[in-house]
C-alpha positions as CSV (number, residue, x, y, z in Angstrom):
1,X,42.1,51.5,109.4
2,X,39.8,53.2,106.9
3,X,41.0,55.2,103.9
4,X,39.1,58.3,102.8
5,X,39.1,59.5,99.2
6,X,37.8,62.9,98.1
7,X,36.9,63.2,94.4
8,X,36.6,66.7,93.1
9,X,38.2,69.2,90.7
10,X,40.2,72.5,91.0
11,X,38.2,75.6,91.4
12,X,35.2,73.9,93.0
13,X,34.1,75.7,96.2
14,X,32.2,72.7,97.5
15,X,35.4,70.7,97.0
16,X,37.3,73.2,99.1
17,X,34.7,72.9,101.9
18,X,34.8,69.1,101.7
19,X,38.6,69.1,101.8
20,X,38.6,71.2,104.9
21,X,36.2,68.8,106.7
22,X,38.0,65.7,105.6
23,X,41.4,67.0,106.5
24,X,40.2,67.9,110.0
25,X,38.4,64.6,110.7
26,X,41.2,62.5,109.2
27,X,43.8,64.4,111.2
28,X,41.9,64.0,114.4
29,X,41.4,60.3,113.8
30,X,44.9,59.8,112.4
31,X,43.5,58.3,109.1
32,X,45.0,58.5,105.7
33,X,43.1,60.4,102.9
34,X,43.8,61.2,99.3
35,X,42.3,63.5,96.8
36,X,41.6,62.7,93.1
37,X,40.5,65.0,90.4
38,X,37.9,64.2,87.8
39,X,40.0,66.2,85.4
40,X,42.7,63.6,85.4
41,X,40.5,60.5,84.8
42,X,37.8,60.0,82.2
43,X,36.4,57.2,84.3
44,X,36.0,59.5,87.4
45,X,34.6,62.3,85.2
46,X,31.9,60.0,83.7
47,X,31.0,58.5,87.0
48,X,31.0,61.5,89.3
49,X,30.7,64.7,87.2
50,X,27.2,65.6,88.5
51,X,28.0,64.7,92.1
52,X,31.4,66.3,93.1
53,X,32.7,66.5,95.6
54,X,32.3,62.8,96.3
55,X,33.6,61.2,99.5
56,X,34.6,57.5,99.4
57,X,35.4,55.4,102.5
58,X,37.4,52.3,101.6
59,X,36.4,52.8,98.0
60,X,32.7,52.9,98.7
61,X,30.7,56.1,98.1
62,X,29.8,57.7,101.4
63,X,28.6,61.3,100.5
64,X,28.3,63.7,97.6
65,X,27.9,67.5,97.2
66,X,28.6,68.2,100.9
67,X,30.5,66.4,103.6
68,X,28.6,66.2,106.9
69,X,31.3,66.1,109.6
70,X,29.3,64.2,112.1
71,X,28.2,61.6,109.6
72,X,31.8,61.1,108.3
73,X,33.2,60.8,111.9
74,X,30.5,58.3,112.8
75,X,31.2,56.1,109.7
76,X,34.9,56.2,110.5
77,X,34.6,55.2,114.1
78,X,31.8,52.6,113.9
């Protein structure tokens, strides 16, 4: 089973959009997901500041800025 991670920050409208897509896909596929904020980790802030929201699948970067629902679903069901 895959694990999805959304990296973003509060008040980010693109993060809100990504959260909606990820929650929908993860719910339909019964997969766990978590959300991390760049505001709580210097490491995340340095690595992803210019790219949020960032989507990871099993710890590997999958997408940034926008989450494409079809691409996410395909990666999780391949």
